[in-house]
N, C-alpha and C positions, 0 to 999 in steps of 0.2 A: 391607465384606463383598463377597466375590466370589461371583457366581452361577454355579453349575456347570451346564453344559448338555450333554445328549446329543442328537446328531443322528441321526434314524432315517429314512432314505430309500434306496431301491434305486438311485438315480442318483448315481454317485460325483461327477460334475461339480457337481451341485446341492449335495451335502454339502461339497465343497471350497469352493465360492463362499460358502455360508453360514458356514463356519468362518472364512474370510478376513474376511468382513464383521463377524461377531460379535466376533472377537478384536481388532478395532481399538479396542474399548471396554475400558478398564482394569478394569472391574468384572464382566466376563463372561469365562468360561473354558470352552471346549469340552473336556470330559473324555473323550468317546468318540464313536464313530460305529458305527451298525448299518446293514447293508444289507438286513435283513429283519426281520419282526415278532418272530420267535423270539429273534433276537440282541438286539433292543431290550429285551425282557423280561429276558433273562439279564444284560445290561449294567446295567440299572437296579438289579437285585439286588446286583451287585458294586460299582458305582460310586456309588450313591446320589446321582444328580444332583438339583438343585433343579427343573430344567425339562427336559422332553423336547420337541423339535420333531419331530413325527410326521407322516409321509405316510400317507394312508389306504390307497392301493393298493400293497401290497408282497407279495413272495413269502413262502411258508411260513406266514405268519400275517398277516392284514390289520391295518392300523393301528387299526381299531375294536376288534378282539379283543385286540390287544396292549395297547391303552389299558385295557381292562377288567382284564386280568391285572396290569398295572402298578399300577393303583389298589388292587388287592387286596393286593399285596405291599409297596407303598410309598404309602400314602394321602397323604402330604405332598408327593409329587412332583407338580408342575404339568405339564400336558400341553397344548401348543398344536398343533392339527392344521392342517397346511398341505398344500394339494393344488391341483392344476390339472387341469381336464378340458377337452378339446377336443371339445365336443358341438355339432354343426352342426344338430341337429334342432330 
């Protein structure tokens, strides 16, 4: 069984790196990439991935809100939220 993955992050370099890393595994396939939350929701509807790797901070629609919408339209899709904050406080 091949696991279909959608990458959702507004940083193209991160998406490219994740794609390269994930596609080294024979049972993982990146089926799409979204650079904002709205596009992630749209692509989940079209592509029906098994897993979405989601950034929290994205333009147009946050990763949190995109996750809510995705779970409404595709409850079986698993979502992993990946994020990094540079907080010096």
